BAGU-261352 format. One line per 10 residues: number of its first residue (from 0); their letters; for each residue x, z, y of N, C-alpha, C. Coordinates in steps of 0.2 Angstrom, whole numbers, plus 2048, in hexadecimal, padded with zeros to 3 digits. Each point is the difference from the previous one (the first is absolute). Layout:
# residues N
NUM	A	X Z Y X Z Y X Z Y; ...
# end
This chain:
# residues 251
0	MNIAVAGGTG	2F2 C1B A00 7FC 806 803 804 806 801; 7FF 804 805 803 806 801 7FC 806 7FD; 802 803 7FB 7FC 805 7FC 803 807 800; 7FC 805 802 803 807 7FF 7FD 803 7FA; 804 804 7FC 7FD 803 7FA 801 808 801; 7FA 803 801 800 807 800 800 803 7F9; 806 804 7FF 801 802 7F9 804 7FB 7FD; 805 7FD 803 804 7FA 7FD 805 803 7FB; 801 806 800 805 802 7FB 7FD 803 7F9; 7F9 800 800 7FD 803 7FA 7FF 7FC 7FA
10	TVGRHVVSIA	7FC 802 7FB 7FF 7FD 7FA 7FE 7F8 801; 7FB 7FF 804 7FD 7FA 801 804 7FD 806; 801 804 805 803 7FD 807 806 7FD 7FF; 805 802 7FB 806 7FC 7FF 7FF 7F9 7FD; 7FB 800 7FC 7FE 7F9 7FE 7FD 7FC 805; 7FC 803 804 7FD 7FC 806 806 7FD 804; 804 804 802 806 7FE 804 804 7FA 7FD; 801 801 7F9 804 7FB 7FD 7FD 7F9 7FF; 7F9 801 7FE 7FC 7FA 7FF 7FF 7FC 807; 7FE 804 805 7FF 7FD 807 807 7FC 802
20	KGRGHHVVSL	805 804 800 807 7FD 802 801 7F9 7FC; 7FF 801 7F9 801 7FA 7FC 7FC 7FA 801; 7FA 801 804 7FC 7FB 802 801 7FD 807; 806 803 803 802 7FE 806 7FD 803 806; 7FD 806 7FF 7FD 804 806 806 804 803; 7FF 802 806 804 805 803 7FD 807 7FF; 803 805 7FD 7FD 806 7FE 804 806 803; 7FC 805 803 803 806 802 7FC 806 7FC; 804 805 7FE 7FD 805 7FC 7FE 806 805; 7FA 803 7FF 7FF 806 805 800 806 7FB
30	SRADGVDLIT	805 804 801 801 806 7FC 805 805 804; 800 806 7FE 804 805 804 808 7FD 7FF; 801 7FD 7FB 807 7FE 7FF 802 7FB 805; 7FB 7FC 802 801 7FB 805 7FE 802 807; 7FF 807 801 7FF 803 807 7F9 800 802; 7FB 7FF 7FB 7F9 7FF 802 7FD 806 7FD; 7FC 804 803 7FC 805 7FE 7F8 7FF 801; 7FD 7FE 7FA 7F9 7FE 801 7FB 806 802; 802 806 7FE 7FC 806 802 800 801 808; 806 800 803 801 801 807 7FF 7FA 804
40	GRGLDEALRG	801 7FA 7FD 801 7FA 803 806 7FE 803; 805 804 7FF 807 7FF 803 803 7FA 7FD; 802 7FB 805 804 7FA 7FE 7FB 7FA 7FE; 7F9 801 800 7FC 7FB 7FE 800 7FA 805; 7FF 802 807 800 7FB 805 805 7FB 800; 806 803 7FF 806 7FC 800 801 7FB 7F9; 7FE 803 7FB 800 7FD 7F9 7FB 7FA 800; 7FB 801 803 7FA 7FB 800 801 7FA 805; 805 800 804 800 7FB 805 801 7F9 7FC; 7FC 7FB 802 800 7FA 7FD 7FD 7FF 7F9
50	VETVIDVSGP	7FE 806 7FD 7FD 800 7F9 7F9 7FD 801; 7FE 7FB 7FB 7FA 7FD 7FF 7FB 804 7FB; 803 802 7FB 7FC 803 7FA 804 807 7FE; 7FC 805 7FF 802 806 7FD 7FD 801 7F9; 804 802 7FB 7FE 801 7F9 801 808 7FF; 7FB 803 7FF 801 808 800 7FF 802 7F9; 806 802 7FD 800 803 7F9 803 807 800; 7FF 803 806 803 807 801 7FC 805 7FC; 802 806 7FF 7FD 805 7FD 803 807 801; 7FD 805 7FF 803 807 801 802 802 7F9
60	RAVSTKKTVD	805 805 800 802 803 7FA 7FB 805 7FE; 7FD 803 804 7FB 805 7FF 7FA 7FD 7FB; 7FD 805 7FD 7FA 7FE 7FC 7FA 803 801; 800 806 805 7FA 803 802 7FC 7FC 804; 7F9 801 800 7FB 7FC 803 802 801 808; 800 806 802 801 801 808 807 7FC 802; 805 801 7FC 806 7FD 803 800 7F8 7FF; 7FD 7FD 7FB 800 7F9 800 7FB 7FD 805; 7FA 804 801 7FC 7FD 805 803 801 807; 804 805 802 803 801 806 805 7FA 801
70	YFTNSTQNLL	804 7FF 7FA 805 7FB 800 7FD 7F9 802; 7FB 7FE 7FC 7FD 7F9 802 7FC 7FF 806; 7FD 806 802 7FD 800 807 805 7FE 805; 806 804 800 805 800 806 804 7F9 7FF; 802 7FF 7FA 804 7FA 800 7FC 7F9 801; 7FA 800 7FE 7FC 7FA 801 7FE 7FF 807; 7FE 805 803 7FF 800 807 806 7FE 804; 805 803 7FF 807 7FE 804 801 7F9 7FE; 800 7FE 7FA 802 7F9 7FF 7FB 7FB 803; 7FA 801 800 7FB 7FB 803 801 800 808
80	AAEKKAGVRH	801 806 803 801 800 807 806 7FC 802; 805 801 7FC 807 7FD 802 7FF 7F8 7FF; 7FC 7FF 7FA 7FF 7F9 7FF 7FC 7FC 806; 7FB 803 802 7FC 7FE 805 804 7FF 807; 805 804 801 804 800 806 805 7FA 7FF; 802 7FF 7FA 805 7FB 7FF 7FD 7F9 7FF; 7FA 800 7FF 7FD 7F9 7FF 800 7FE 7F9; 800 805 7FB 800 7FE 7F9 7F9 7FD 7FE; 800 7FB 7FC 7FA 7FC 7FF 7FD 802 7F9; 803 803 7FC 7FE 801 7F9 803 807 7FD
90	HVALSIVGID	7FB 804 7FE 802 806 7FC 7FE 800 7F9; 805 800 7FB 7FE 800 7F9 802 807 7FD; 7FB 803 7FD 801 807 7FD 7FE 800 7F9; 804 804 7FC 800 801 7F9 7FC 806 7FF; 7FA 800 7FC 7FC 805 7FE 800 801 7F8; 7FB 804 7FE 800 801 7F9 7F9 7FF 7FD; 800 7FD 7FA 7F9 7FF 7FD 7FD 807 7FE; 7FA 800 802 7FC 806 7FE 7FF 806 805; 803 7FF 806 800 805 804 7F9 803 802; 7FB 7FB 800 7F9 802 801 7FE 806 7FC
100	RATSGLYAGK	802 800 7FA 7FE 805 7FB 804 806 7FF; 807 7FF 802 804 806 7FF 803 802 807; 7FC 804 803 801 801 807 804 807 802; 805 801 7FC 805 805 802 807 7FE 800; 805 804 802 807 7FF 800 801 7F9 803; 805 7FC 7FD 802 7FA 803 7FA 7FB 802; 7FB 800 7FB 7FA 7FC 801 7FC 802 806; 800 806 802 7FC 802 806 804 7FD 806; 807 800 800 804 7FD 805 7FF 7F9 801; 7FF 7FD 7FA 7FF 7F8 800 7FA 7FE 803
110	LVQEDTVRHG	7FA 804 7FF 7FA 7FF 803 800 800 807; 804 805 803 801 801 807 804 7FA 803; 805 7FE 7FC 804 7FA 802 7FC 7FA 801; 7FC 7FF 7FB 7FC 7FA 800 7FB 800 805; 7FC 805 802 7FB 801 805 804 7FF 807; 806 802 801 803 7FF 806 802 7F9 801; 802 7FD 7FB 802 7F9 800 7FA 7FC 802; 7FB 801 7FC 7F9 7FC 801 7FE 800 808; 801 806 803 7FD 801 806 805 800 806; 806 7FD 7FE 805 7FF 805 800 7FA 804
120	DVPWTLLRST	805 7FF 804 7FF 7FA 804 805 7FA 7FE; 803 801 7FA 804 7FB 7FD 7FD 7FC 7FA; 7FF 7FA 800 7FD 7FC 7FA 804 803 7FA; 7FC 800 7FA 803 804 7FB 7FE 7FD 7F9; 804 802 7FB 7FF 7FE 7F9 802 806 7FC; 7FB 802 7FB 801 806 7FC 800 7FE 7F9; 806 802 7FC 800 7FE 7F9 800 807 7FC; 7FC 801 7FC 800 806 7FB 803 7FE 7FA; 805 804 7FD 803 7FF 7FA 7FF 806 7FB; 801 7FF 7FA 801 805 7FB 806 804 801
130	QFHEFVPLTV	802 805 7FC 806 803 800 805 7FB 7FD; 806 801 803 806 7FC 7FE 803 803 7F9; 804 7FC 7FD 803 802 7F9 804 806 802; 803 801 806 804 805 802 7FD 807 800; 7F9 7FF 800 7FC 807 800 801 804 7FA; 802 7FD 7FB 802 804 7F9 806 804 801; 806 7FD 802 805 805 801 7FF 805 805; 7FC 7FF 805 7FE 805 806 7FC 805 7FC; 7FB 7FE 7FC 7FC 805 7FC 805 805 7FC; 805 7FD 7FD 804 804 7FC 804 805 805
140	SVASLGPLVL	802 7FE 806 804 804 804 7FC 806 803; 7FA 7FE 802 7FC 805 804 7FC 805 7FB; 7FF 7FD 7FA 7FB 804 7FB 803 803 7FA; 807 801 801 804 803 7FA 800 808 801; 7FE 803 7FA 801 807 800 804 802 7FA; 806 801 801 805 801 7FA 800 7FA 7FC; 7FF 801 7F9 800 7FA 7FC 7FA 7FC 800; 7FB 802 804 7F9 7FC 800 800 7FC 806; 7FC 7FB 7FF 7FD 7FC 806 7F9 800 800; 7FD 803 805 7F9 801 800 7FC 7FA 804
150	VPQMRTQPVA	7FE 7FC 7FB 7FD 7F9 802 7F9 800 801; 7FD 7FF 806 7F9 7FF 801 7FD 7FB 7FB; 7FA 802 7FE 7FC 7FA 7FC 7FE 7FB 805; 803 7FA 7FF 7FF 7FB 805 800 7F9 7FC; 7FB 7FC 802 800 7F9 7FE 803 7FC 806; 805 7FB 7FF 803 7FD 805 801 7F9 7FF; 802 7FC 805 802 7F9 7FF 806 7FE 804; 806 803 7FE 806 800 804 802 7F9 802; 803 7FF 806 802 7FA 802 808 800 803; 803 7FB 7FF 807 800 803 800 800 807
160	AREVAEALVD	805 805 803 800 801 807 802 7F9 803; 805 7FC 7FD 802 7FA 803 7FA 7FB 801; 7FB 800 7FB 7FB 7FB 801 7FB 803 805; 7FF 806 801 7FD 803 806 803 7FD 807; 806 801 800 804 7FE 806 7FF 7F8 801; 800 7FC 7FB 7FF 7F9 800 7F9 7FF 803; 7FB 803 7FE 7F9 800 803 800 802 807; 803 805 802 800 802 807 804 7FB 805; 805 7FD 7FD 803 7FA 804 7FC 7FA 800; 7FD 7FF 7FB 7FB 7FA 800 7FA 801 805
170	AAEAGPQGRV	7FE 807 801 7FB 801 804 802 800 807; 807 802 802 803 7FF 806 800 7F9 802; 802 7FB 7FC 800 7F9 801 7F9 7FD 801; 7FB 803 7FD 7FA 7FD 800 7FC 801 807; 802 806 803 7FC 802 806 7FB 805 7FE; 7FD 803 805 7FB 805 7FF 7FA 7FE 7FC; 7FE 804 7FB 7FB 7FE 7FB 7FB 806 7FF; 801 805 803 7FC 806 7FE 802 803 7FA; 7FB 803 7FC 802 802 7F9 801 7FB 7FB; 805 7FF 7FD 801 7FB 7FB 7FF 803 7F9
180	ADLGGPRHEE	800 7FB 7FB 7FF 802 7F9 805 806 7FE; 7FD 805 7FC 804 805 7FE 805 7FD 7FB; 806 804 7FF 805 7FD 7FB 802 805 7FB; 7FF 7FF 7FA 802 804 7FA 805 7FD 7FB; 803 803 7FC 804 7FD 7FB 7FC 7FD 7FA; 804 7FD 7FB 7FC 7FC 7FB 7FD 804 7FA; 801 806 800 7FD 804 7FA 7FE 807 802; 7FA 802 7FD 7FE 806 800 804 805 7FC; 802 806 803 804 804 7FC 7FE 807 801; 802 805 7FC 7FF 807 800 807 803 803
190	LAALVRAYLT	800 804 805 806 802 803 804 804 7FB; 7FD 805 7FC 804 804 7FC 804 7FB 7FB; 7FD 7FB 7FE 804 7FB 7FB 806 7FD 804; 7FF 7FE 806 805 7FD 804 806 805 801; 7FE 807 802 805 805 800 804 801 7FA; 7FD 800 7FA 803 801 7FA 805 7FA 7FF; 7FE 7FA 801 804 7FA 800 807 801 804; 7FE 802 806 806 801 805 805 805 7FE; 7FD 806 7FD 804 805 7FE 805 7FE 7FA; 7FD 7FC 7FB 803 7FD 7FB 806 7FB 802
200	RTGRRKRAVK	7FE 7FC 805 805 7FB 802 806 803 803; 7FF 806 804 805 803 804 803 806 7FC; 7FE 801 7FA 803 805 7FD 7FF 807 802; 7FA 801 804 7FF 807 802 7FD 804 7FB; 802 806 7FF 7FE 805 7FB 7FA 804 803; 7FB 7FC 801 7FA 804 803 7FA 7FD 7FC; 7FA 804 800 7FA 7FE 7FD 7FA 7FF 805; 7FD 7FB 7FF 7FA 7FF 805 7FA 803 7FD; 7FD 804 804 7FA 803 7FF 7FA 7FF 804; 7FB 7FD 7FE 7FA 7FE 804 7FD 807 803
210	IFVPGSMGKA	7FE 7FF 806 7FC 806 803 7FA 7FD 804; 7FB 805 800 7FA 7FE 804 801 802 807; 7FE 7FB 804 801 801 808 7F9 801 802; 7FE 805 803 7F9 801 803 7FF 7FC 806; 7F9 800 803 7FF 7FD 806 7FF 7F9 800; 7FF 7FD 806 7FF 7F9 800 806 7FC 7FE; 806 802 802 806 7FC 7FE 800 800 7F8; 800 806 7FD 800 7FF 7F8 7FB 7FC 7FD; 7FA 800 803 7FA 7FC 7FD 802 7F9 801; 802 7FE 806 802 7F9 801 806 7FE 7FC
220	MRNGDLIPKP	804 804 7FE 806 7FE 7FC 7FD 7FF 7F9; 7FC 804 7FD 7FD 800 7F9 7FB 7FA 800; 7FC 7FF 805 7FB 7FB 7FF 802 7F9 801; 806 7FF 802 802 7F9 802 7FF 7FE 807; 7FE 804 804 7FE 7FE 807 806 7FE 804; 806 801 7FD 806 7FE 804 803 7F9 7FD; 7FB 7FD 7FC 802 7F9 7FD 7FC 7FB 804; 803 7FA 802 7FC 7FB 804 7FA 7FE 7FC; 7FB 7FE 804 7FA 7FD 7FD 801 7F8 7FF; 7FB 7FD 7FC 801 7F9 7FF 801 7FC 806
230	GAAVGRQTFR	804 7FB 800 801 7FC 806 807 802 804; 803 805 7FD 806 802 803 806 7FB 7FE; 805 800 805 806 7FD 7FE 804 803 7FA; 803 7FD 7FC 803 803 7FA 808 7FE 800; 804 805 800 807 7FF 800 803 7FD 7F9; 806 7FF 800 803 7FD 7FA 804 804 7FB; 804 805 803 804 804 7FC 7FD 806 7FD; 800 801 7FA 7FD 806 7FC 805 806 801; 7FD 806 7FF 805 806 800 805 7FF 7FB; 7FF 7FE 7FA 805 7FF 7FB 806 7FC 802
240	EWLDTQPSAP	7FE 7FA 804 805 7FB 802 804 804 806; 7FD 804 804 804 803 805 804 805 7FD; 7FD 804 7FB 804 805 7FC 807 7FD 7FD; 7FF 7FA 7FE 806 7FD 7FD 806 7FF 805; 7FE 800 806 805 7FF 805 804 806 802; 7FD 806 7FE 803 806 802 805 802 7FB; 805 804 803 806 803 7FC 7FD 804 7FA; 803 7FE 7FA 7FE 803 7FA 804 806 7FE; 7FE 805 7FC 804 805 7FE 806 7FE 7FC; 806 804 801 806 7FE 7FC 7FF 801 7F9
250	K	803 7FB 7FC 7FF 801 7F9 806 803 7FD
# end
């Protein structure tokens, strides 16, 4: 199969590219590094020639509601228009568990993306997953304030990015299915505990402090609304197993 991966250089995208190639598919990456701009549509028509399936794991660096909504509105509309022109037969998109209850920031953008895909002209599959294990070092990076890491009160069920990628390639191979079962990791966790474990493993001299996040997002984090419901698919690798693969602090 000829597969194009939007966001093929990102956390999940690089795994999607590797797995799809390993299964014998011909894969092209759609990113600025590859001469493709999803926001403007530059390079899309040429990149999608002969492509049968697009897997969209792209995303913005911004976290504000307006910027993420604008990003997914423009990028998804451009992708679907170019796919229709190129005769693409299947659009696979990665979304996030719980976006119906946490309707701000990235989650608001994902709601727009899902709605655009559902009402588009290309047959589709949507997979919602929980946060990846890599969400923890990202939290440390963006939420550090001096020696402190301000960690939202959050119940989570983190999943391996590679296992999400495997599920996306499986979906591409299966053909359009609509929304498939959500995917989460094997264990319920508390984000602050994961951050502390990561800080210890990597030797960071920081202290994780739980903070209360107001609004629908904070409520969804605390209530477990971002955890899959019964019947969801369950990944294999626990956060601790992933953490063991990360470089440890020098002794």
